[in-house]
C-alpha positions in Angstrom: 0.0 0.0 0.0 2.8 2.4 0.8 4.5 1.6 -2.5 1.3 2.5 -4.3 1.0 5.8 -2.5 4.6 6.7 -3.1 4.2 5.8 -6.8 1.2 8.1 -7.1 3.0 10.9 -5.4 6.0 10.6 -7.7 3.8 10.5 -10.8 2.0 13.7 -9.6 5.4 15.4 -9.0 6.5 14.4 -12.4 3.4 15.9 -14.0 3.8 19.1 -11.9 7.4 19.4 -12.7 6.8 19.2 -16.5 3.8 21.7 -16.6 4.6 25.3 -17.6 2.8 26.6 -14.5 4.8 24.2 -12.2 8.5 23.9 -12.3 8.6 24.1 -16.1 11.1 21.3 -16.5 9.4 20.2 -19.7 12.2 21.3 -22.0 14.9 19.6 -19.8 12.9 16.4 -19.7 12.5 16.4 -23.5 16.3 17.0 -23.9 17.0 14.2 -21.5 14.7 11.8 -23.4 16.3 12.7 -26.7 19.8 12.1 -25.2 19.0 8.8 -23.6 16.9 7.3 -26.4 19.9 5.9 -28.4 21.5 4.5 -25.3 18.3 2.9 -24.2 17.6 1.5 -27.7 21.1 -0.1 -27.8 20.6 -1.6 -24.3 17.2 -3.1 -25.2 18.7 -4.4 -28.5 21.6 -6.1 -26.6 19.2 -7.7 -24.1 17.0 -8.9 -27.0 20.0 -10.5 -28.7 20.9 -12.3 -25.5 17.4 -13.5 -25.0 17.2 -14.7 -28.6 20.5 -16.7 -28.3 19.2 -18.3 -25.0 15.9 -19.2 -26.8 17.8 -20.9 -29.7 19.9 -22.9 -27.2 16.8 -24.0 -25.3 15.1 -25.1 -28.5 18.2 -27.1 -29.5 18.3 -28.8 -26.1 14.6 -29.6 -26.2 15.0 -31.1 -29.7 18.0 -33.2 -28.5 16.1 -34.5 -25.5 13.1 -35.4 -27.7 15.4 -37.3 -30.1 17.0 -39.1 -27.1 13.5 -40.1 -25.8 12.5 -41.4 -29.2 15.7 -43.4 -29.5 15.2 -44.9 -26.1 11.6 -45.8 -26.9 12.6 -47.4 -30.2 15.4 -49.4 -28.4 12.9 -50.6 -25.8 10.5 -51.7 -28.5 13.0 -54.0 -30.1 
């Protein structure tokens, strides 16, 4: 409950800070977002590549396990 209240307070502060009648930080916020967008995109891309590689490895392992099970079943049937 406390986390929810703190979150709402921080969101309200952010809105107040960006409004022209508030702290008028809108231009600074936009400049920050423009500056961090390429870095954030690179980070997200890197994480996506690692997740994709892990997914490919998991699929290969699952296929290998399925082939082993089929081989064991065929040997038991002989």
